[in-house]
BALOBA-1460 file (C-alpha; in Angstrom, 3 decimals):
// residues 294
<rec num="1" residu="m" x="155.701" y="264.844" z="-16.454"/>
<rec num="2" residu="a" x="154.998" y="261.596" z="-17.906"/>
<rec num="3" residu="g" x="158.117" y="259.841" z="-18.715"/>
<rec num="4" residu="k" x="160.482" y="261.305" z="-16.152"/>
<rec num="5" residu="g" x="159.179" y="258.814" z="-13.537"/>
<rec num="6" residu="k" x="160.760" y="255.819" z="-11.631"/>
<rec num="7" residu="a" x="162.989" y="253.889" z="-13.692"/>
<rec num="8" residu="r" x="163.308" y="249.998" z="-13.502"/>
<rec num="9" residu="k" x="166.468" y="249.487" z="-14.849"/>
<rec num="10" residu="g" x="168.155" y="245.734" z="-15.132"/>
<rec num="11" residu="g" x="170.108" y="243.680" z="-18.038"/>
<rec num="12" residu="d" x="169.419" y="241.207" z="-20.253"/>
<rec num="13" residu="r" x="170.177" y="238.663" z="-17.688"/>
<rec num="14" residu="p" x="169.676" y="234.696" z="-18.465"/>
<rec num="15" residu="g" x="166.329" y="233.354" z="-16.240"/>
<rec num="16" residu="q" x="165.006" y="236.890" z="-15.940"/>
<rec num="17" residu="n" x="161.114" y="236.873" z="-15.997"/>
<rec num="18" residu="l" x="160.142" y="240.238" z="-17.862"/>
<rec num="19" residu="r" x="156.559" y="239.029" z="-17.370"/>
<rec num="20" residu="e" x="156.675" y="239.615" z="-13.344"/>
<rec num="21" residu="l" x="158.788" y="242.488" z="-14.183"/>
<rec num="22" residu="l" x="156.492" y="244.132" z="-16.089"/>
<rec num="23" residu="r" x="153.435" y="243.158" z="-14.852"/>
<rec num="24" residu="i" x="150.836" y="245.434" z="-13.206"/>
<rec num="25" residu="p" x="149.778" y="244.059" z="-10.334"/>
<rec num="26" residu="e" x="146.340" y="242.834" z="-9.575"/>
<rec num="27" residu="g" x="144.286" y="245.669" z="-7.845"/>
<rec num="28" residu="e" x="147.178" y="248.560" z="-7.429"/>
<rec num="29" residu="r" x="146.874" y="251.804" z="-7.878"/>
<rec num="30" residu="v" x="148.387" y="253.152" z="-11.503"/>
<rec num="31" residu="a" x="149.833" y="256.413" z="-11.740"/>
<rec num="32" residu="l" x="151.492" y="256.678" z="-15.121"/>
<rec num="33" residu="a" x="153.853" y="259.873" z="-14.148"/>
<rec num="34" residu="s" x="155.712" y="257.320" z="-12.080"/>
<rec num="35" residu="h" x="156.846" y="255.068" z="-14.902"/>
<rec num="36" residu="a" x="159.552" y="256.705" z="-17.089"/>
<rec num="37" residu="t" x="158.790" y="255.967" z="-20.690"/>
<rec num="38" residu="d" x="162.291" y="256.369" z="-21.665"/>
<rec num="39" residu="a" x="163.253" y="253.268" z="-19.412"/>
<rec num="40" residu="t" x="164.292" y="249.831" z="-20.265"/>
<rec num="41" residu="p" x="163.818" y="247.665" z="-17.695"/>
<rec num="42" residu="g" x="165.206" y="244.010" z="-17.764"/>
<rec num="43" residu="g" x="166.784" y="245.101" z="-21.086"/>
<rec num="44" residu="p" x="169.765" y="244.561" z="-22.962"/>
<rec num="45" residu="k" x="172.476" y="247.254" z="-22.232"/>
<rec num="46" residu="d" x="171.759" y="249.174" z="-25.426"/>
<rec num="47" residu="k" x="170.224" y="249.296" z="-28.629"/>
<rec num="48" residu="a" x="173.116" y="247.287" z="-30.721"/>
<rec num="49" residu="a" x="172.908" y="244.516" z="-27.866"/>
<rec num="50" residu="g" x="168.896" y="244.924" z="-27.976"/>
<rec num="51" residu="l" x="168.518" y="244.195" z="-31.970"/>
<rec num="52" residu="a" x="170.972" y="241.112" z="-31.386"/>
<rec num="53" residu="a" x="168.785" y="240.067" z="-28.695"/>
<rec num="54" residu="i" x="165.758" y="240.091" z="-30.755"/>
<rec num="55" residu="a" x="167.549" y="238.149" z="-33.964"/>
<rec num="56" residu="r" x="167.873" y="235.417" z="-31.034"/>
<rec num="57" residu="m" x="164.914" y="235.223" z="-30.306"/>
<rec num="58" residu="g" x="163.448" y="234.764" z="-33.720"/>
<rec num="59" residu="e" x="164.526" y="230.949" z="-34.400"/>
<rec num="60" residu="r" x="163.288" y="230.108" z="-30.934"/>
<rec num="61" residu="l" x="159.606" y="231.968" z="-31.486"/>
<rec num="62" residu="a" x="159.121" y="230.281" z="-35.133"/>
<rec num="63" residu="d" x="159.822" y="226.780" z="-33.374"/>
<rec num="64" residu="l" x="157.541" y="227.199" z="-30.877"/>
<rec num="65" residu="q" x="154.660" y="229.056" z="-32.939"/>
<rec num="66" residu="e" x="155.372" y="225.914" z="-35.067"/>
<rec num="67" residu="r" x="154.548" y="223.283" z="-32.048"/>
<rec num="68" residu="l" x="151.776" y="225.574" z="-31.187"/>
<rec num="69" residu="y" x="150.247" y="225.011" z="-34.624"/>
<rec num="70" residu="a" x="150.828" y="221.742" z="-34.990"/>
<rec num="71" residu="a" x="149.287" y="220.622" z="-31.492"/>
<rec num="72" residu="s" x="146.050" y="222.195" z="-32.388"/>
<rec num="73" residu="t" x="146.046" y="219.518" z="-35.522"/>
<rec num="74" residu="a" x="145.689" y="217.176" z="-32.311"/>
<rec num="75" residu="d" x="142.801" y="218.937" z="-30.437"/>
<rec num="76" residu="d" x="144.860" y="220.798" z="-28.460"/>
<rec num="77" residu="r" x="142.987" y="224.317" z="-28.381"/>
<rec num="78" residu="r" x="145.545" y="226.398" z="-26.754"/>
<rec num="79" residu="r" x="146.087" y="229.915" z="-28.792"/>
<rec num="80" residu="i" x="147.389" y="233.161" z="-27.831"/>
<rec num="81" residu="l" x="146.173" y="236.655" z="-28.262"/>
<rec num="82" residu="l" x="148.633" y="239.385" z="-27.989"/>
<rec num="83" residu="v" x="146.770" y="242.675" z="-27.033"/>
<rec num="84" residu="l" x="148.566" y="246.386" z="-28.303"/>
<rec num="85" residu="q" x="146.955" y="249.589" z="-26.255"/>
<rec num="86" residu="g" x="148.606" y="252.784" z="-26.170"/>
<rec num="87" residu="m" x="148.553" y="256.763" z="-26.989"/>
<rec num="88" residu="d" x="149.344" y="257.644" z="-30.770"/>
<rec num="89" residu="t" x="152.686" y="257.136" z="-32.040"/>
<rec num="90" residu="s" x="153.353" y="254.592" z="-29.122"/>
<rec num="91" residu="g" x="154.024" y="251.944" z="-31.942"/>
<rec num="92" residu="k" x="150.742" y="249.346" z="-32.336"/>
<rec num="93" residu="g" x="151.432" y="249.107" z="-35.461"/>
<rec num="94" residu="g" x="155.076" y="249.145" z="-35.784"/>
<rec num="95" residu="t" x="155.082" y="246.303" z="-33.134"/>
<rec num="96" residu="v" x="152.519" y="244.197" z="-35.158"/>
<rec num="97" residu="k" x="154.913" y="244.646" z="-37.880"/>
<rec num="98" residu="h" x="157.736" y="243.476" z="-35.986"/>
<rec num="99" residu="v" x="155.851" y="240.263" z="-34.644"/>
<rec num="100" residu="i" x="154.963" y="239.307" z="-37.760"/>
<rec num="101" residu="g" x="158.656" y="239.483" z="-39.074"/>
<rec num="102" residu="l" x="159.574" y="236.781" z="-36.577"/>
<rec num="103" residu="f" x="156.699" y="234.181" z="-36.929"/>
<rec num="104" residu="n" x="154.892" y="232.698" z="-39.823"/>
<rec num="105" residu="p" x="151.953" y="235.238" z="-41.140"/>
<rec num="106" residu="s" x="150.094" y="231.816" z="-41.918"/>
<rec num="107" residu="g" x="149.623" y="231.297" z="-38.054"/>
<rec num="108" residu="c" x="148.989" y="234.823" z="-36.920"/>
<rec num="109" residu="r" x="145.683" y="236.295" z="-37.247"/>
<rec num="110" residu="i" x="145.816" y="240.404" z="-37.222"/>
<rec num="111" residu="k" x="142.952" y="242.609" z="-36.453"/>
<rec num="112" residu="a" x="143.284" y="246.501" z="-36.554"/>
<rec num="113" residu="f" x="140.080" y="247.728" z="-34.577"/>
<rec num="114" residu="k" x="138.801" y="251.609" z="-35.829"/>
<rec num="115" residu="a" x="135.665" y="253.489" z="-35.201"/>
<rec num="116" residu="p" x="132.943" y="251.032" z="-34.888"/>
<rec num="117" residu="t" x="130.528" y="250.290" z="-38.040"/>
<rec num="118" residu="r" x="127.020" y="251.322" z="-37.825"/>
<rec num="119" residu="e" x="126.209" y="246.959" z="-37.438"/>
<rec num="120" residu="e" x="129.011" y="247.047" z="-34.672"/>
<rec num="121" residu="l" x="127.301" y="249.695" z="-33.056"/>
<rec num="122" residu="a" x="124.038" y="247.823" z="-33.276"/>
<rec num="123" residu="h" x="125.612" y="244.771" z="-31.183"/>
<rec num="124" residu="p" x="127.432" y="244.753" z="-27.080"/>
<rec num="125" residu="f" x="130.676" y="246.110" z="-27.717"/>
<rec num="126" residu="l" x="132.863" y="243.004" z="-27.142"/>
<rec num="127" residu="w" x="130.711" y="241.732" z="-30.300"/>
<rec num="128" residu="r" x="133.195" y="242.346" z="-32.742"/>
<rec num="129" residu="i" x="136.111" y="241.382" z="-30.786"/>
<rec num="130" residu="s" x="134.285" y="237.975" z="-30.507"/>
<rec num="131" residu="k" x="134.298" y="237.651" z="-34.045"/>
<rec num="132" residu="a" x="138.197" y="238.423" z="-34.701"/>
<rec num="133" residu="l" x="139.598" y="235.667" z="-31.909"/>
<rec num="134" residu="p" x="142.230" y="233.505" z="-32.657"/>
<rec num="135" residu="q" x="141.497" y="229.666" z="-33.933"/>
<rec num="136" residu="s" x="143.228" y="226.932" z="-32.000"/>
<rec num="137" residu="g" x="147.136" y="227.325" z="-32.525"/>
<rec num="138" residu="e" x="146.882" y="230.622" z="-33.786"/>
<rec num="139" residu="i" x="148.672" y="233.989" z="-32.409"/>
<rec num="140" residu="g" x="146.238" y="236.665" z="-32.345"/>
<rec num="141" residu="i" x="147.165" y="240.253" z="-32.663"/>
<rec num="142" residu="f" x="144.868" y="242.910" z="-31.700"/>
<rec num="143" residu="d" x="146.300" y="246.509" z="-32.621"/>
<rec num="144" residu="r" x="143.839" y="248.556" z="-30.412"/>
<rec num="145" residu="s" x="141.159" y="246.122" z="-28.783"/>
<rec num="146" residu="h" x="137.943" y="245.897" z="-26.764"/>
<rec num="147" residu="y" x="139.465" y="248.860" z="-24.045"/>
<rec num="148" residu="e" x="138.910" y="251.780" z="-26.575"/>
<rec num="149" residu="d" x="135.445" y="250.868" z="-25.207"/>
<rec num="150" residu="v" x="136.575" y="252.402" z="-21.718"/>
<rec num="151" residu="l" x="139.290" y="254.575" z="-22.958"/>
<rec num="152" residu="i" x="137.933" y="256.999" z="-26.101"/>
<rec num="153" residu="a" x="134.260" y="256.227" z="-25.134"/>
<rec num="154" residu="r" x="135.445" y="257.555" z="-21.307"/>
<rec num="155" residu="v" x="137.070" y="260.505" z="-22.853"/>
<rec num="156" residu="r" x="134.652" y="261.748" z="-25.639"/>
<rec num="157" residu="e" x="132.016" y="260.712" z="-23.157"/>
<rec num="158" residu="l" x="130.530" y="258.655" z="-26.206"/>
<rec num="159" residu="v" x="128.379" y="256.935" z="-23.685"/>
<rec num="160" residu="p" x="127.367" y="257.465" z="-19.970"/>
<rec num="161" residu="r" x="130.068" y="257.164" z="-17.500"/>
<rec num="162" residu="p" x="127.417" y="254.616" z="-15.361"/>
<rec num="163" residu="q" x="127.953" y="252.284" z="-18.491"/>
<rec num="164" residu="v" x="131.328" y="252.684" z="-19.476"/>
<rec num="165" residu="t" x="132.193" y="251.635" z="-15.481"/>
<rec num="166" residu="l" x="130.499" y="248.734" z="-15.816"/>
<rec num="167" residu="r" x="132.004" y="247.681" z="-19.114"/>
<rec num="168" residu="y" x="135.754" y="247.100" z="-16.898"/>
<rec num="169" residu="g" x="133.267" y="243.587" z="-15.255"/>
<rec num="170" residu="h" x="132.116" y="242.823" z="-18.725"/>
<rec num="171" residu="i" x="135.650" y="242.820" z="-19.828"/>
<rec num="172" residu="n" x="137.519" y="240.889" z="-17.056"/>
<rec num="173" residu="r" x="134.618" y="238.344" z="-17.089"/>
<rec num="174" residu="f" x="135.090" y="237.853" z="-21.004"/>
<rec num="175" residu="e" x="138.850" y="238.008" z="-20.710"/>
<rec num="176" residu="q" x="138.509" y="235.090" z="-17.840"/>
<rec num="177" residu="s" x="136.121" y="233.130" z="-20.279"/>
<rec num="178" residu="l" x="138.830" y="233.436" z="-23.293"/>
<rec num="179" residu="v" x="141.427" y="232.172" z="-20.555"/>
<rec num="180" residu="d" x="139.028" y="229.184" z="-19.502"/>
<rec num="181" residu="d" x="138.600" y="228.484" z="-23.129"/>
<rec num="182" residu="g" x="142.728" y="228.004" z="-23.870"/>
<rec num="183" residu="v" x="143.588" y="231.289" z="-24.480"/>
<rec num="184" residu="t" x="146.527" y="233.055" z="-23.378"/>
<rec num="185" residu="v" x="146.143" y="236.734" z="-23.132"/>
<rec num="186" residu="v" x="148.674" y="238.812" z="-23.199"/>
<rec num="187" residu="k" x="147.885" y="242.587" z="-22.696"/>
<rec num="188" residu="v" x="150.851" y="245.138" z="-23.464"/>
<rec num="189" residu="f" x="150.436" y="248.938" z="-22.530"/>
<rec num="190" residu="l" x="152.994" y="250.510" z="-24.630"/>
<rec num="191" residu="h" x="153.915" y="254.077" z="-22.646"/>
<rec num="192" residu="i" x="155.050" y="256.450" z="-24.895"/>
<rec num="193" residu="g" x="155.915" y="260.248" z="-23.444"/>
<rec num="194" residu="h" x="154.612" y="263.339" z="-24.098"/>
<rec num="195" residu="e" x="157.200" y="264.957" z="-26.082"/>
<rec num="196" residu="e" x="158.220" y="261.427" z="-27.556"/>
<rec num="197" residu="q" x="154.727" y="262.254" z="-29.405"/>
<rec num="198" residu="r" x="155.180" y="265.318" z="-30.051"/>
<rec num="199" residu="r" x="158.344" y="264.360" z="-32.023"/>
<rec num="200" residu="r" x="156.981" y="261.663" z="-33.740"/>
<rec num="201" residu="l" x="154.475" y="263.587" z="-34.978"/>
<rec num="202" residu="l" x="156.849" y="266.236" z="-36.175"/>
<rec num="203" residu="a" x="158.664" y="263.478" z="-37.709"/>
<rec num="204" residu="r" x="155.660" y="262.459" z="-40.285"/>
<rec num="205" residu="l" x="155.093" y="265.915" z="-40.818"/>
<rec num="206" residu="d" x="158.758" y="266.376" z="-41.812"/>
<rec num="207" residu="n" x="158.210" y="263.404" z="-44.280"/>
<rec num="208" residu="p" x="156.141" y="263.894" z="-47.501"/>
<rec num="209" residu="d" x="156.498" y="259.760" z="-47.224"/>
<rec num="210" residu="k" x="154.747" y="259.826" z="-43.978"/>
<rec num="211" residu="h" x="152.052" y="262.181" z="-44.456"/>
<rec num="212" residu="w" x="149.602" y="259.271" z="-45.071"/>
<rec num="213" residu="k" x="150.085" y="258.489" z="-41.306"/>
<rec num="214" residu="f" x="149.178" y="262.031" z="-40.096"/>
<rec num="215" residu="n" x="145.997" y="262.665" z="-38.977"/>
<rec num="216" residu="a" x="145.444" y="266.371" z="-37.400"/>
<rec num="217" residu="g" x="143.049" y="264.890" z="-35.061"/>
<rec num="218" residu="d" x="145.641" y="263.962" z="-33.366"/>
<rec num="219" residu="i" x="147.023" y="267.306" z="-32.416"/>
<rec num="220" residu="d" x="143.286" y="267.902" z="-31.249"/>
<rec num="221" residu="e" x="143.902" y="264.393" z="-29.188"/>
<rec num="222" residu="r" x="147.008" y="265.745" z="-27.514"/>
<rec num="223" residu="a" x="144.626" y="268.483" z="-25.915"/>
<rec num="224" residu="l" x="143.090" y="265.858" z="-24.221"/>
<rec num="225" residu="w" x="146.540" y="263.775" z="-22.748"/>
<rec num="226" residu="p" x="145.607" y="263.894" z="-19.118"/>
<rec num="227" residu="a" x="142.016" y="262.772" z="-19.502"/>
<rec num="228" residu="y" x="143.318" y="260.022" z="-21.701"/>
<rec num="229" residu="q" x="145.884" y="259.296" z="-19.197"/>
<rec num="230" residu="e" x="143.465" y="259.018" z="-16.389"/>
<rec num="231" residu="a" x="141.531" y="256.512" z="-18.769"/>
<rec num="232" residu="y" x="144.330" y="254.558" z="-18.947"/>
<rec num="233" residu="e" x="145.397" y="254.134" z="-15.111"/>
<rec num="234" residu="l" x="141.724" y="253.323" z="-14.456"/>
<rec num="235" residu="a" x="142.047" y="250.485" z="-17.191"/>
<rec num="236" residu="l" x="145.083" y="248.858" z="-16.193"/>
<rec num="237" residu="e" x="143.956" y="249.207" z="-12.365"/>
<rec num="238" residu="r" x="140.405" y="247.489" z="-12.779"/>
<rec num="239" residu="c" x="141.438" y="244.754" z="-15.884"/>
<rec num="240" residu="s" x="144.963" y="243.836" z="-14.576"/>
<rec num="241" residu="t" x="143.519" y="240.114" z="-13.184"/>
<rec num="242" residu="a" x="145.745" y="237.178" z="-12.550"/>
<rec num="243" residu="a" x="143.910" y="235.805" z="-15.453"/>
<rec num="244" residu="a" x="144.832" y="238.348" z="-17.813"/>
<rec num="245" residu="p" x="147.540" y="240.933" z="-16.220"/>
<rec num="246" residu="w" x="148.267" y="243.905" z="-18.065"/>
<rec num="247" residu="h" x="152.151" y="244.637" z="-18.557"/>
<rec num="248" residu="l" x="153.603" y="247.762" z="-19.075"/>
<rec num="249" residu="v" x="156.604" y="248.570" z="-21.630"/>
<rec num="250" residu="p" x="157.903" y="251.819" z="-21.757"/>
<rec num="251" residu="a" x="157.532" y="252.735" z="-25.695"/>
<rec num="252" residu="d" x="160.038" y="255.861" z="-26.101"/>
<rec num="253" residu="r" x="162.610" y="253.554" z="-27.394"/>
<rec num="254" residu="k" x="161.376" y="251.297" z="-30.193"/>
<rec num="255" residu="w" x="164.126" y="249.085" z="-30.039"/>
<rec num="256" residu="y" x="163.379" y="248.307" z="-26.569"/>
<rec num="257" residu="r" x="159.523" y="248.337" z="-26.954"/>
<rec num="258" residu="n" x="160.272" y="245.304" z="-29.614"/>
<rec num="259" residu="w" x="162.623" y="243.560" z="-27.608"/>
<rec num="260" residu="a" x="159.858" y="243.893" z="-24.726"/>
<rec num="261" residu="v" x="157.308" y="242.402" z="-26.804"/>
<rec num="262" residu="s" x="159.142" y="239.837" z="-28.182"/>
<rec num="263" residu="k" x="160.420" y="238.841" z="-25.313"/>
<rec num="264" residu="l" x="156.840" y="238.656" z="-23.342"/>
<rec num="265" residu="l" x="155.563" y="235.983" z="-26.419"/>
<rec num="266" residu="l" x="158.652" y="234.068" z="-25.909"/>
<rec num="267" residu="e" x="158.303" y="233.893" z="-22.472"/>
<rec num="268" residu="h" x="154.798" y="232.913" z="-22.540"/>
<rec num="269" residu="l" x="154.747" y="230.387" z="-25.594"/>
<rec num="270" residu="e" x="157.785" y="228.758" z="-23.278"/>
<rec num="271" residu="a" x="155.125" y="228.461" z="-20.433"/>
<rec num="272" residu="l" x="152.676" y="226.611" z="-22.817"/>
<rec num="273" residu="d" x="155.358" y="224.358" z="-24.057"/>
<rec num="274" residu="p" x="153.394" y="223.059" z="-27.087"/>
<rec num="275" residu="q" x="154.622" y="219.650" z="-28.271"/>
<rec num="276" residu="y" x="154.281" y="217.927" z="-31.618"/>
<rec num="277" residu="p" x="151.554" y="215.277" z="-31.496"/>
<rec num="278" residu="p" x="152.786" y="211.767" z="-32.218"/>
<rec num="279" residu="g" x="151.888" y="210.602" z="-35.574"/>
<rec num="280" residu="d" x="148.941" y="208.267" z="-35.977"/>
<rec num="281" residu="f" x="150.282" y="205.912" z="-38.598"/>
<rec num="282" residu="d" x="153.272" y="202.978" z="-38.427"/>
<rec num="283" residu="v" x="156.312" y="204.969" z="-39.472"/>
<rec num="284" residu="e" x="158.230" y="201.921" z="-40.272"/>
<rec num="285" residu="e" x="155.152" y="200.563" z="-42.688"/>
<rec num="286" residu="c" x="154.922" y="203.825" z="-44.390"/>
<rec num="287" residu="r" x="158.542" y="203.774" z="-44.793"/>
<rec num="288" residu="r" x="158.710" y="200.151" z="-46.506"/>
<rec num="289" residu="r" x="156.082" y="201.339" z="-48.800"/>
<rec num="290" residu="l" x="158.010" y="204.204" z="-49.930"/>
<rec num="291" residu="l" x="160.623" y="202.503" z="-50.307"/>
<rec num="292" residu="k" x="159.269" y="199.697" z="-52.208"/>
<rec num="293" residu="g" x="156.578" y="201.313" z="-54.210"/>
<rec num="294" residu="p" x="157.310" y="203.322" z="-57.901"/>
């Protein structure tokens, strides 16, 4: 059963590269059942340590975000796109809420993709994605994404299977074009276990304040769990590239999920190392005028 496979354990060790630890190698066959959903690879020893580590990252993340935005005022086109995918209740919305809590919201662009509208269906499947991309200096966050078009479209047979197969190549070329244009694409698959999903759905039913988050259709989707796991395996295998790799984050432990996504963003921002642009004015002259004037 998914969630009871091998667990890649570790500690919150200085210098440890989570990007490499959680990365799905390019071209590697993916068997989700071999990755434990309750594992904490590379993470702190427990929840308390994880929450403390997240708090320590907050100031550094905010500083790097500000520098990224500042650099865009000097024509630096770089930006980040965080793509979140996962089964229902895996925590996509919770992760979005957590990520925004660490950043200045004015520098973030968030998009939750629902079922395509009639207008969107009249265009190629990547059309609506292109309209939601982050601008220079921004951090974009996708709650679901273009991968729905090779996941639910495959499982529910919304389009012919040969068309779905072609879309993997379209996605890879699209993401390569984003990277070539200065976008750092951070793709995260939130890997939740079948029984953990059941517990979370039952918790929503037990709490009237959470009924708004429950959809009876989620029960029908659970019946298709094996088909969705296969669809995810294919997407992770065919679309984890050198330019835009997938990262598998065990999601049964919410604290680890939040820590891991924060750490991934921190590592990518540190790799970009954005710098404040120099002023295009005479500092001393401006200081003299301020001191002299009214």
